[in-house]
C-alpha angles and dihedrals in degrees: 000000000000107000137121138201123272119202109236097173137358106320092338112120130185127203119192114206104221102217100059096008091239115169123226117189126204117199114191123205131177094265107018142013128227120218115198111206128353108219131237112299146015090258093053091044092052090055089044091054090055090050090051092051090051086064105034143358094205119125112270132235114191131216127191112205087204141335102269112124098246091060103042117016089096093062097105094054096044096043092055128198118323085028123244117226117291117195128200140144110286093248093050090050091049092051092052092045099044105030110027095140092051090052091047092049093049091048092049092050091049097054106025096093101044099027109025094163091055090047090055091049096050092045088065098038117114111231125221120197117220115270098207125046135208123207103178108340142340130189121216128196114214092182113286090358127083123202129186125218109201136180104211094189135272116328127119086013135350090260110048122150128194123200120217122198102189100183091055095037092234127142120193104205105180114205093331083091123038129188107169096055143346120306114275111243103179094107096019140126099217095179091057100035094088090056091051091053090046088054094052091046088063087067093057138085130199089272101044118134108220117202110206124206091253132016135015125343111264140200129245093263089062091052092048090052092050089047089055091052092049090049091050090050092050091050092050091050093051093046094048092047091050089051092047091240118156118257088248088070089061091048091055093056106028133099123255097046133287099280096050093041093051091054089048093048093052090049091048093049090052090053093048089048090054095249099116 
């Protein structure tokens, strides 16, 4: 990985990992710095640590926006020894603490065909579960700079966190907002995702810079447009389920493309059937 941080607002820097276009955000305060997400492997995290130190030498606190491999498998390298604090939603922390090998196996299976070198790296990467958990929200003081970690409800996963930096008017949305491709629905709650995005929109202004999980930073209009598409998708799922139509009917009419919408429809049907 050869990438560096770009400052998108006052002392808020974003690095985009080029392989999967994952965003990592570095928020610098007077006393500490906050690193949001840690990438996929020990090798990526080692390069990320060097990029962090090119910006600041302040002690790090880490945040995982959720428990998918590309956002947290670098925890052990970035936290150091003894480890610095690592924050995540309580359910994301539980998954990494209780089922690390399942998460590793699923990640390996996901990337081994298209990215075999990355698959080999993450297979050998030590995993570190978060040390501090968030249920609804937690405020952190980085020294003259307050940041808010908030769980806006189920959406991309059951355990998403967003990070709000009010004095810089920046919102780090994780995979609740996507720019470089359609939202990923494999672990999602598509009927609740619109409400989660509505919740995070309440933290924004007309000038907020929103950092998505993947792709370029976006403005609030982009997030509102994606919220409208998610709401349409949820409506289509509910209507089709009520009419006993197959999930494929939703996929033919829904936003985000047939493949993504079919995954979302099947997830939504499971929820409506009481299985999720």
